C-alpha positions in Angstrom: -17.6 -26.7 -18.3 -15.5 -25.8 -15.4 -12.6 -23.2 -15.8 -9.2 -23.7 -15.2 -8.1 -24.2 -11.6 -6.0 -21.2 -10.1 -4.5 -21.3 -6.9 -4.5 -18.0 -4.8 -2.0 -17.7 -2.0 -3.3 -15.3 0.7 -6.9 -13.8 1.4 -5.8 -10.1 2.2 -6.6 -7.2 -0.1 -4.7 -8.5 -2.9 -5.9 -12.3 -2.5 -9.8 -11.3 -2.4 -9.1 -9.2 -5.4 -7.6 -12.2 -7.1 -10.4 -14.6 -6.2 -12.8 -12.1 -7.4 -10.9 -11.4 -10.7 -10.6 -15.2 -11.5 -14.4 -15.6 -11.1 -15.1 -12.8 -13.4 -12.9 -14.4 -16.0 -14.5 -17.9 -15.8 -11.6 -19.3 -13.7 -11.9 -21.7 -10.8 -10.0 -20.1 -8.0 -8.8 -22.1 -4.8 -7.5 -19.5 -2.2 -5.2 -20.9 0.5 -5.2 -18.9 3.6 -3.1 -19.9 6.7 -5.2 -18.5 9.2 -9.0 -19.0 10.2 -10.2 -15.6 8.6 -9.7 -13.2 5.7 -8.2 -9.8 5.9 -4.4 -10.2 5.8 -3.0 -7.2 7.6 -6.3 -5.9 9.0 -7.3 -9.3 10.5 -6.1 -8.3 14.0 -6.4 -11.0 16.8 -5.4 -10.6 20.4 -2.3 -12.3 20.1 0.2 -12.2 17.2 -0.1 -15.2 14.7 2.8 -17.1 13.9 3.6 -16.6 10.1 1.6 -13.4 10.0 3.0 -10.4 8.0 2.2 -6.8 8.9 -0.3 -6.3 11.7 -3.0 -3.7 12.3 -2.3 -2.3 15.7 -5.3 -1.0 17.8 -4.9 2.8 17.0 -4.2 2.2 13.0 -5.8 4.8 10.9 -5.4 4.4 7.2 -3.1 7.3 5.5 -5.2 7.0 2.5 -8.9 8.4 1.8 -11.8 5.8 1.4 -12.4 6.8 -2.3 -8.9 5.8 -3.3 -8.6 2.6 -1.0 -11.6 0.9 -1.9 -11.9 -1.6 -4.7 -13.1 -0.2 -8.1 -16.7 -1.8 -8.0 -17.3 -1.9 -4.2 -17.1 1.7 -2.6 -17.2 2.1 1.2 -20.4 3.0 2.7 -21.3 6.6 2.3 -21.3 7.0 6.4 -17.7 5.6 6.5 -15.3 8.0 7.7 -12.8 9.6 5.1 -10.0 7.8 6.6 -11.0 4.4 8.0 -9.3 2.7 11.0 -7.8 -0.6 10.7 -11.2 -2.1 12.0 -13.2 -0.3 9.6 -11.0 -1.9 6.7 -11.4 -5.4 8.2 -15.2 -4.9 8.3 -15.1 -3.5 4.6 -13.1 -6.5 3.4 -15.7 -8.8 5.1 -18.4 -7.0 3.4 -16.5 -7.1 0.1 -16.1 -11.0 0.4 -19.7 -11.5 1.3 -21.1 -9.5 -1.3 -19.4 -11.3 -4.1 -19.6 -14.7 -2.3 -15.7 -15.1 -2.1 -15.3 -17.0 1.0 -16.5 -20.3 -0.5 -13.5 -20.4 -2.5 -11.2 -20.0 0.4 -9.6 -22.7 2.5 -8.7 -21.5 5.9 -6.0 -22.9 8.2 -4.2 -23.9 5.2 -0.3 -23.4 5.0 1.5 -23.3 1.7 4.9 -24.9 2.0 6.0 -25.3 -1.7 5.3 -24.0 -4.9 7.2 -25.6 -7.7 7.0 -26.3 -11.6 4.9 -29.4 -12.5 6.9 -32.1 -14.4 5.0 -31.1 -17.6 5.6 -27.5 -17.0 7.1 -26.9 -20.3 4.3 -28.1 -22.2 1.3 -27.1 -19.8 2.6 -24.2 -17.7 1.1 -25.8 -14.6 2.4 -25.7 -10.9 2.5 -28.1 -7.9 1.6 -26.9 -4.6 2.3 -28.7 -1.4 -0.3 -27.5 1.5 -0.9 -28.4 5.0 -4.3 -28.7 6.8 -4.7 -30.1 10.3 -1.1 -31.7 10.0 -1.7 -33.6 6.7 0.4 -32.4 3.8 -0.5 -33.1 0.1 0.6 -32.0 -3.4 -2.1 -30.5 -5.8 -1.5 -29.4 -9.4 -2.9 -26.1 -10.8 -3.0 -24.6 -14.1 -1.7 -21.2 -12.7 -0.7 -19.5 -9.3 -1.6 -15.8 -8.1 0.9 -15.3 -5.1 -0.9 -12.5 -2.8 1.1 -12.9 0.4 2.5 -9.2 -0.2 5.6 -7.5 0.2 5.2 -6.6 4.0 5.9 -10.1 5.3 9.2 -10.4 7.1 10.2 -8.0 10.0 13.5 -6.1 9.5 15.6 -5.2 12.6 18.9 -3.4 12.1 21.9 -4.9 13.5 22.5 -2.8 16.6 25.6 -3.4 18.6 24.6 -4.7 22.3 20.9 -5.5 21.7 21.6 -9.0 23.0 22.6 -7.4 26.4 19.8 -4.9 26.7 17.9 -6.0 30.0 14.5 -4.5 29.1 12.0 -5.8 26.5 12.6 -5.8 22.7 9.8 -5.7 20.2 9.1 -5.1 16.8 6.3 -3.0 15.3 5.0 -6.4 13.6 4.0 -7.6 16.7 2.9 -4.3 18.4 -0.9 -4.1 19.5 -1.3 -1.5 21.8 0.9 1.0 24.1 -1.2 0.1 27.2 1.5 -2.6 28.2 4.1 0.1 28.6 2.4 1.9 31.2 4.8 4.3 33.4 7.8 2.9 31.5 10.6 4.8 29.6 10.5 3.4 26.1 12.7 3.9 22.8 11.0 3.8 19.4 13.4 3.4 16.5 12.2 4.4 13.2 11.3 7.3 11.0 8.2 6.4 8.8 4.4 5.8 9.2 4.5 2.9 11.9 7.2 4.6 13.9 5.1 7.7 14.5 1.9 5.6 15.2 3.6 3.5 17.9 5.5 6.4 19.3 2.2 8.3 19.6 0.3 5.4 20.9 2.8 4.5 23.6 3.2 8.1 24.8 -0.4 7.9 26.0 0.7 5.4 28.7 4.4 5.5 29.1 6.4 7.9 31.4 8.6 9.0 28.6 8.9 8.0 24.8 12.1 8.7 22.7 11.9 8.4 19.1 15.0 7.5 17.1 14.4 9.0 13.6 18.0 8.4 12.2 18.7 10.9 9.6 15.4 12.5 10.0 12.1 12.5 8.6 9.3 14.9 7.2 6.2 14.7 9.1 2.8 15.3 7.1 -0.7 15.2 8.2 -3.6 13.3 6.4 -5.4 16.5 5.4 -4.8 19.7 3.5 -6.6 23.2 3.8 -10.3 22.7 4.9 -9.8 19.1 6.1 -9.7 17.9 2.6 -7.7 14.7 2.3 -4.1 15.2 1.1 -4.4 12.2 -1.3 -6.9 14.1 -3.1 -4.0 15.8 -4.8 -3.2 12.7 -6.6 -4.7 13.8 -10.0 -3.9 12.8 -13.6 -3.2 16.4 -14.7 -0.1 16.4 -12.6 1.1 13.2 -14.8 0.5 15.0 -18.0 2.2 18.2 -16.6 4.9 16.7 -14.3 6.6 18.8 -11.7 10.3 18.4 -11.6 11.2 16.3 -8.5 12.9 19.4 -6.8 9.7 21.4 -6.9 7.6 18.3 -5.5 10.4 17.9 -2.8 10.3 21.5 -1.7 6.4 21.6 -1.6 6.6 18.7 0.8 9.3 20.3 3.1 7.3 23.5 3.1 4.2 21.7 4.1 5.9 19.8 6.9 7.8 22.8 8.3 4.4 24.8 8.4 3.0 22.3 10.9 6.2 21.9 12.9 9.7 23.6 12.5 11.7 20.5 11.7 15.1 22.1 12.4 14.0 23.4 15.9 12.4 20.1 16.9 15.4 18.1 15.4 13.4 16.4 12.8 15.2 17.9 10.0 16.3 15.4 7.2 19.0 16.7 4.8 17.6 14.1 2.5 15.2 15.5 -0.1 11.8 13.9 -0.9 11.3 11.3 -2.4 14.7 9.9 -0.9 14.1 11.2 2.5 11.8 9.3 5.0 8.1 10.6 5.2 5.9 10.2 8.3 2.2 10.8 7.9 0.7 11.3 11.5 -1.9 13.8 12.7 -1.2 13.6 16.6 2.8 13.2 17.1 3.2 17.1 16.6 1.4 17.4 20.0 3.2 14.4 21.7 6.4 16.2 20.7 5.3 19.5 21.7 4.2 18.5 25.2 7.2 16.6 25.8 5.8 13.1 25.9 7.8 12.1 22.8 11.6 13.4 22.6 13.4 13.2 19.4 16.7 11.4 19.3 19.3 10.6 16.6 20.6 7.5 15.0 20.9 4.6 17.4 24.5 3.4 17.6 24.5 0.9 20.5 22.5 -0.4 23.5 23.8 -1.0 27.0 22.2 -3.0 29.8 19.7 -0.2 30.2 20.7 2.7 28.1 21.0 3.7 24.4 23.7 5.5 22.8 23.3 7.8 19.7 25.8 8.5 16.9 25.7 12.1 17.7 27.0 11.4 21.3 23.8 11.8 23.3 22.5 8.9 25.4 19.3 8.1 27.2 19.3 6.1 30.4 16.8 3.9 32.4 15.5 2.3 29.5 12.6 -0.2 30.2 12.1 -1.2 26.4 12.8 -0.7 22.9 10.5 -1.1 19.9 12.0 -1.5 16.4 9.5 0.1 13.8 11.9 -0.4 11.1 9.7 -2.0 8.4 9.2 -5.3 6.8 11.0 -7.1 4.0 9.8 -9.3 0.9 9.8 -13.0 1.8 8.2 -15.9 -0.1 10.2 -18.9 0.9 7.8 -21.4 -0.5 8.3 -20.3 -4.0 10.1 -21.8 -6.8 13.6 -20.0 -6.9 12.9 -19.4 -10.5 10.6 -16.8 -10.1 13.3 -14.7 -8.7 11.2 -13.3 -5.7 14.1 -13.2 -3.3 16.5 -11.4 -5.7 17.3 -7.5 -5.2 16.8 -6.9 -8.9 13.2 -8.0 -10.1 12.3 -8.6 -13.9 8.5 -8.9 -13.5 6.2 -7.0 -16.2 4.0 -4.6 -14.3 5.3 -6.2 -11.2 3.2 -9.1 -12.1 4.7 -11.5 -14.4 8.3 -13.1 -14.0 9.3 -12.4 -17.5 11.8 -15.3 -17.7 9.4 -18.1 -17.4 8.0 -19.8 -20.3 4.5 -19.4 -19.5 2.5 -16.6 -17.9 0.9 -18.8 -15.2 2.5 -17.3 -12.2 1.5 -13.9 -11.1 2.8 -11.8 -8.1 0.0 -9.6 -6.6 0.9 -6.6 -4.5 4.6 -7.1 -4.2 5.6 -3.3 -4.5 5.5 -0.2 -2.5 3.9 3.1 -3.6 3.3 6.7 -2.4 -0.6 6.3 -1.9 -2.8 3.4 -1.6 -1.8 0.0 -2.8 -5.3 -1.4 -3.3 -5.9 -0.1 -6.7 -2.7 -1.2 -7.8 -3.2 -4.7 -6.5 -6.6 -5.1 -7.8 -5.5 -3.9 -11.3 -2.9 -6.5 -11.3 -5.1 -9.2 -10.2 -7.5 -8.2 -13.2 -4.7 -8.4 -15.5 -3.4 -11.8 -14.3 -7.1 -13.4 -14.4 -7.4 -12.2 -18.0 -4.0 -13.3 -19.1 -4.4 -16.8 -17.5 -7.9 -17.1 -19.0 -6.4 -16.5 -22.3 -8.5 -13.3 -22.9 -5.6 -11.0 -22.9 -2.1 -11.6 -24.5 0.9 -10.0 -23.0 3.5 -8.2 -25.3 6.6 -10.1 -26.8 9.4 -10.7 -24.3 11.5 -8.2 -25.9 8.8 -5.4 -25.2 8.4 -6.5 -21.7 12.1 -6.3 -20.8 12.3 -3.0 -22.2 9.5 -1.7 -19.9 11.0 -3.3 -17.1 14.3 -1.8 -17.9 12.8 1.5 -18.1 11.6 1.1 -14.4 14.8 -0.3 -13.0 16.8 2.5 -14.4 14.4 4.9 -13.0 14.8 3.2 -9.6 18.6 3.3 -9.8 18.5 7.0 -10.9 16.2 8.1 -7.9 17.3 5.7 -5.0 20.7 4.5 -6.1 19.3 0.8 -5.6 16.4 -1.4 -6.8 13.7 -0.1 -4.4 10.4 -1.0 -5.8 8.4 2.2 -4.9 6.3 3.2 -7.8 4.6 6.6 -8.4 0.9 5.7 -7.8 -1.0 7.2 -10.7 1.6 6.4 -13.2 1.9 2.5 -12.5 -1.9 2.3 -12.0 -2.4 3.9 -15.4 0.2 1.7 -17.2 -1.6 -1.5 -15.8 -5.0 0.1 -16.8 -3.6 0.6 -20.4 -2.4 -3.0 -20.6 -5.5 -4.4 -19.2 -7.8 -2.1 -21.6 -9.5 -0.1 -18.8 -7.7 3.1 -19.2 -10.4 5.3 -21.1 -9.5 7.6 -23.9 -10.6 11.1 -23.9 -13.2 10.6 -26.6 -14.6 7.7 -24.3 -14.7 10.0 -21.3 -16.5 12.7 -23.3 -19.1 10.2 -24.4 -19.8 9.4 -20.8 -20.1 13.1 -20.3 -18.0 16.1 -19.9 -18.4 16.1 -15.9 -16.8 12.6 -16.0 -14.0 13.8 -18.3 -13.3 16.8 -16.2 -13.2 14.7 -13.0 -11.0 11.9 -14.5 -8.2 14.3 -15.5 -8.7 17.2 -12.8 -10.2 15.5 -9.8 -8.7 12.9 -7.6 -7.5 9.7 -9.2 -10.2 7.5 -7.7 -10.1 3.7 -8.0 -13.7 3.4 -9.7 -12.1 5.3 -12.8 -11.1 1.7 -13.6 -14.6 0.6 -14.1 -15.6 3.2 -16.4 -14.8 1.6 -19.8 -13.2 -1.8 -21.1 -13.4 -5.4 -19.6 -15.3 -5.4 -16.4 -16.7 -2.0 -17.0 -19.5 -1.2 -14.2 -22.8 0.6 -14.8 -22.5 2.3 -11.5 -19.0 3.8 -12.0 -20.4 7.2 -13.1 -22.5 7.4 -10.1 -19.6 6.1 -7.8 -17.3 8.8 -9.2 -19.7 11.6 -8.1 -20.1 10.3 -4.8 -16.4 9.7 -4.2 -15.9 13.3 -4.9 -18.0 14.2 -1.8 -16.4 11.8 0.4 -13.7 14.1 1.7 -15.7 15.1 4.9 -16.9 12.8 7.9 -20.6 13.1 8.3 -21.7 15.0 11.7 -24.8 15.2 13.5 -24.9 19.1 13.7 -26.8 21.0 11.0 -25.2 24.1 9.7 -26.2 26.3 6.8 -23.6 26.1 4.0 -22.1 29.4 3.1 -22.2 29.9 -0.6 -19.3 31.7 -2.6 -18.6 32.6 -6.2 -15.1 32.8 -6.8 -15.3 33.2 -10.6 -11.6 34.5 -10.9 -10.5 31.0 -9.2 -12.7 29.0 -11.6 -11.5 30.7 -14.5 -7.6 29.7 -13.3 -8.8 26.1 -13.1 -9.8 26.1 -16.6 -6.1 26.9 -18.0 -4.5 23.4 -16.8 -7.7 21.7 -18.1 -7.4 23.3 -21.7 -3.7 22.7 -21.7 -4.3 19.0 -20.5 -6.9 18.5 -23.4 -4.1 20.1 -25.7 -1.4 17.6 -24.6 -3.7 14.6 -25.0 -4.3 15.6 -28.6 -0.5 16.2 -29.5 0.7 13.2 -27.6 
């Protein structure tokens, strides 16, 4: 007997995870993809595709390690680099889709125009979807809908005085592919986060001069810590059991940034502490700044015909172009307004289920930000949505869900002063995992082996941890955990004899947080 028909909108990371999750729970997914291939952000064509959200430019390197960026039951190949490129990620997604046979459930070149509640929604919870293929529009009814178009969909450009009079080129990083077209030009890049650093670095390889307007400043961090170990290997559950004060965390970030480049002397300094202040992960821009190919400017105030003025009184003349690397916004114009996706304040349980709907048949997958990889969060959301739609999991009462939502909303207001849905990575992952029933207890972990328990709490928070126990458990998870631990270093051709050290004192110190963490687990 066929399962319930579920619409999945988009075939990027979240969409592919949703199609697979639906299949695992006996549902019948129909995925609508407006373009002719899967991959979303990572499907990079020569020309920008109308309706595309974020775009992977040629020089893109992921900011997160492959062990934390992969899907929970499909690791990257062992010979994949610790930090995949955008092209690596695209090929990985193609392999994932092929391995689980997902593409046959995807309708390509199909645009979704409207999603609205069916006439019998109150009794069935079903949704009507208007799609267009080859110019033909039609309406189809589905038992549930998983929206996977993501939070990065609509370019945000600040309202700068004089931009309409500027005689040079104006581009947003959303359409940026390569800096080669700016050869021998003088270019202003506006932005103070990851994409701004990537764009400025790439353009500076070709341009005569690049100016980077960092607004109120930024903190530049590299991808690796001492010894070349990925910095996101520091995402460990022990720090959620023994949380550091935000001030301590912020000071550590500032110290790490300044150890690499004096942010005051190079005019990057931000008086805004982390996590409020902007952070730019980039391993190359330091040298581009030091060699003068990138010069730091303040907050852009206005543009003239060929010049830019900044709010500190400085100016830059003879500009040939401006690139706004100022981020993207949430935009889901095809969605029924009752979902509340356009509102500043969201009331979505686990950022998945709009709590005021009378049926749990609408799920929003990947509509949040986080300090770390979004992949494990989106996959957990997709797995939860599929189990709820298939009636294999029942959500808490509306009162309980509203209480959880209110907790997060108050937290965002306290930290950011607004509803900025940027979640702490491990905390939101573990909350969704607990709701789904795949967060292992200490006893379950010890049954799997003390090494697994040790790695789960003290090691990097790999995505494969969500396949150790519970629904969808994978018998290859323990082996994958061990392999992920060794995925910090890129494979090289040269052979060098390993130098063994026996630092017993350091190992003894490492046991202290382990024992304390286990103590907390028993008393909590």
